[in-house]
ZAMARGU-4260 file (C-alpha; in steps of 0.2 Angstrom, whole numbers, plus 5000, padded with zeros to 4 digits):
<rodrens>
0) 4410/5583/3827 | 4410/5593/3812 | 4399/5585/3797 | 4386/5590/3784 | 4375/5578/3778
5) 4376/5578/3759 | 4363/5568/3750 | 4376/5557/3741 | 4366/5546/3729 | 4355/5562/3724
10) 4368/5574/3722 | 4378/5563/3711 | 4363/5562/3700 | 4360/5580/3701 | 4379/5583/3695
15) 4378/5573/3680 | 4362/5578/3674 | 4367/5596/3676 | 4384/5597/3671 | 4389/5601/3652
20) 4403/5612/3644 | 4394/5628/3644 | 4391/5629/3662 | 4409/5623/3669 | 4417/5638/3677
25) 4436/5641/3674 | 4439/5636/3695 | 4428/5622/3692 | 4441/5613/3678 | 4456/5621/3685
30) 4456/5612/3703 | 4453/5592/3704 | 4446/5593/3719 | 4445/5574/3724 | 4463/5573/3719
35) 4469/5589/3730 | 4460/5581/3746 | 4467/5563/3740 | 4484/5573/3740 | 4483/5581/3755
40) 4479/5565/3765 | 4494/5555/3757 | 4505/5571/3762 | 4499/5568/3778 | 4503/5552/3780
45) 4520/5553/3772 | 4525/5565/3787 | 4518/5556/3801 | 4525/5537/3795 | 4542/5545/3793
50) 4541/5550/3811 | 4532/5533/3817 | 4530/5518/3804 | 4515/5513/3813 | 4505/5528/3814
55) 4486/5525/3807 | 4481/5537/3796 | 4460/5537/3796 | 4449/5547/3784 | 4432/5549/3787
60) 4417/5549/3775 | 4423/5555/3758 | 4423/5536/3754 | 4423/5539/3735 | 4440/5544/3735
65) 4445/5525/3735 | 4442/5524/3717 | 4450/5534/3702 | 4434/5542/3695 | 4424/5541/3712
70) 4411/5528/3705 | 4407/5512/3714 | 4415/5501/3700 | 4430/5513/3696 | 4448/5508/3696
75) 4456/5508/3714 | 4467/5524/3719 | 4480/5513/3724 | 4491/5527/3732 | 4477/5535/3742
80) 4473/5516/3748 | 4491/5513/3751 | 4492/5529/3762 | 4479/5525/3772 | 4476/5511/3786
85) 4456/5513/3790 | 4441/5523/3786 | 4429/5529/3796 | 4411/5532/3790 | 4396/5541/3798
90) 4377/5536/3797 | 4381/5520/3788 | 4366/5511/3795 | 4358/5526/3806 | 4357/5544/3807
95) 4358/5551/3787 | 4341/5560/3788 | 4339/5558/3805 | 4347/5552/3820 | 4340/5536/3828
100) 4333/5532/3812 | 4336/5521/3798 | 4348/5526/3785 | 4338/5525/3768 | 4345/5507/3760
105) 4350/5514/3744 | 4362/5525/3754 | 4369/5510/3764 | 4371/5499/3748 | 4381/5514/3739
110) 4392/5516/3754 | 4395/5498/3757 | 4401/5496/3739 | 4415/5510/3742 | 4418/5502/3759
115) 4419/5484/3754 | 4433/5489/3743 | 4444/5498/3755 | 4441/5484/3767 | 4445/5471/3755
120) 4461/5483/3751 | 4468/5478/3769 | 4459/5493/3779 | 4450/5493/3794 | 4432/5500/3793
125) 4425/5510/3809 | 4407/5514/3809 | 4397/5527/3817 | 4380/5526/3819 | 4369/5539/3827
130) 4357/5529/3836 | 4351/5529/3856 | 4337/5517/3857 | 4345/5499/3862 | 4337/5488/3849
135) 4344/5499/3835 | 4363/5500/3844 | 4361/5481/3845 | 4356/5479/3826 | 4370/5492/3822
140) 4383/5482/3832 | 4378/5466/3824 | 4374/5470/3806 | 4392/5480/3805 | 4400/5465/3813
145) 4392/5453/3798 | 4401/5465/3786 | 4418/5464/3793 | 4416/5481/3800 | 4421/5489/3819
150) 4406/5500/3825 | 4403/5513/3837 | 4383/5517/3842 | 4384/5535/3848 | 4370/5541/3857
155) 4372/5558/3854 | 4379/5568/3839 | 4391/5577/3850 | 4399/5562/3855 | 4399/5569/3872
160) 4397/5554/3883 | 4403/5537/3888 | 4392/5523/3887 | 4387/5515/3902 | 4387/5498/3895
165) 4402/5487/3891 | 4411/5487/3873 | 4405/5477/3860 | 4414/5460/3860 | 4424/5468/3875
170) 4441/5457/3880 | 4457/5459/3888 | 4469/5456/3873 | 4482/5467/3867 | 4477/5478/3852
175) 4493/5479/3842 | 4484/5488/3827 | 4469/5491/3822 | 4468/5474/3814 | 4467/5467/3831
180) 4452/5480/3837 | 4434/5474/3839 | 4426/5490/3847 | 4430/5507/3848 | 4425/5523/3857
185) 4422/5540/3848 | 4422/5555/3861 | 4428/5573/3855 | 4417/5584/3867 | 4424/5583/3885
190) 4411/5597/3891 | 4404/5585/3905 | 4422/5583/3913 | 4427/5598/3926 | 4445/5593/3925
195) 4457/5586/3913 | 4461/5574/3928 | 4442/5569/3928 | 4442/5567/3908 | 4457/5556/3909
200) 4452/5546/3923 | 4435/5541/3913 | 4444/5534/3900 | 4455/5526/3907 | 4442/5515/3917
205) 4435/5509/3899 | 4439/5494/3891 | 4437/5500/3873 | 4451/5494/3860 | 4452/5511/3851
210) 4449/5528/3857 | 4445/5543/3844 | 4448/5560/3856 | 4451/5578/3853 | 4469/5584/3856
215) 4463/5597/3865 | 4453/5598/3882 | 4438/5611/3882 | 4450/5625/3889 | 4460/5623/3874
220) 4475/5617/3882 | 4482/5601/3873 | 4483/5583/3881 | 4501/5578/3886 | 4512/5564/3880
225) 4511/5558/3899 | 4492/5559/3898 | 4490/5550/3883 | 4501/5536/3887 | 4491/5534/3902
230) 4475/5530/3891 | 4485/5515/3880 | 4480/5502/3893 | 4463/5497/3894 | 4454/5494/3910
235) 4458/5475/3916 | 4474/5474/3906 | 4477/5473/3887 | 4486/5488/3876 | 4475/5499/3867
240) 4477/5512/3851 | 4473/5531/3856 | 4468/5543/3840 | 4467/5561/3837 | 4453/5568/3827
245) 4459/5583/3818 | 4449/5592/3804 | 4456/5595/3788 | 4442/5601/3778 | 4437/5615/3789
250) 4445/5629/3799 | 4439/5631/3817 | 4439/5647/3827 | 4441/5639/3845 | 4460/5631/3839
255) 4475/5638/3842 | 4480/5643/3827 | 4464/5654/3824 | 4470/5672/3823 | 4459/5686/3829
260) 4460/5696/3812 | 4452/5683/3805 | 4435/5688/3813 | 4435/5703/3802 | 4447/5698/3787
265) 4447/5681/3782 | 4462/5674/3774 | 4461/5670/3756 | 4461/5652/3759 | 4447/5653/3771
270) 4429/5650/3763 | 4411/5652/3769 | 4405/5648/3788 | 4396/5631/3790 | 4379/5636/3793
275) 4376/5618/3805 | 4393/5622/3815 | 4395/5641/3816 | 4413/5646/3819 | 4418/5633/3806
280) 4425/5637/3789 | 4426/5628/3774 | 4445/5630/3767 | 4453/5629/3752 | 4463/5614/3756
285) 4475/5614/3742 | 4481/5630/3745 | 4499/5630/3754 | 4495/5641/3768 | 4482/5630/3775
290) 4494/5614/3773 | 4507/5624/3782 | 4493/5624/3797 | 4489/5606/3795 | 4505/5598/3793
295) 4521/5607/3784 | 4526/5618/3798 | 4535/5614/3813 | 4522/5620/3824 | 4508/5613/3813
300) 4493/5601/3820 | 4500/5586/3816 | 4517/5590/3823 | 4507/5593/3840 | 4498/5577/3838
305) 4514/5567/3835 | 4523/5574/3851 | 4507/5569/3861 | 4511/5552/3857 | 4495/5548/3848
310) 4496/5530/3838 | 4485/5539/3824 | 4474/5553/3816 | 4457/5554/3813 | 4455/5565/3797
315) 4438/5573/3795 | 4428/5583/3783 | 4438/5573/3770 | 4421/5575/3759 | 4424/5596/3758
320) 4427/5590/3739 | 4408/5589/3738 | 4406/5606/3744 | 4417/5613/3730 | 4411/5601/3716
</rodrens>
């Protein structure tokens, strides 16, 4: 999973203190970075739902986009909220500064103000806390449940293991929509599995209501519609939802779309490499050539996800607007 942990509260205060008419560059005033990210998500939603009306759109992080001005008490951005079905949020209770360490209470309170507004608008909230101590995992599940959020206590930030314990509030009922779900699994890295068959079987053996996985196995090949269909029934019975991960705020040099020429000459829409995740590059996500890769072309990333039969898409690096702001 590709994430940069920005000091959200401090960054907002710093930006407010330092901004003035004199130090605003032409580029910073020419692009509304929050609105351009909202537009990208809305357009992805429009295309996907025109193919499958029940296809779930789930942005991860960047929760400030739910209000028009990015403030906790701002007017809701209804077009954005109408385009999505859920919100993913990392490090809500654990992992913001360090894995298995409680997130500062002011950060949790800040995030919760936005998350609750999205939740009140009808969206499901999916929390990923990074904690490995049993007592902290239990606290994460119990506290998030009191807030009405689904949660997953991830023992590794690499998201490379299936927990040995049963899912929180496990049940055998059908999950016809995200609103029916009581738990979820977030598993992006299949490196611990030698073959696709091993990985698919391991997922089939679980009882999670929702799975968030990558479209691709670690050899770069995409999962087939038949393989995804096999995952849509929980072990022991009951339907579940299978969601595909897709980064829309960074380009990744191990994806099918990567061209070897970019290693020496970056396209105009590609920006700096993420120092925390080598091989991942910030992108000017408002530019057409990047959007062609993500959702506009016939061979787009979104089209591949739809063709594989996933029930939705989990959009990462939504908070890329913070990098540009």
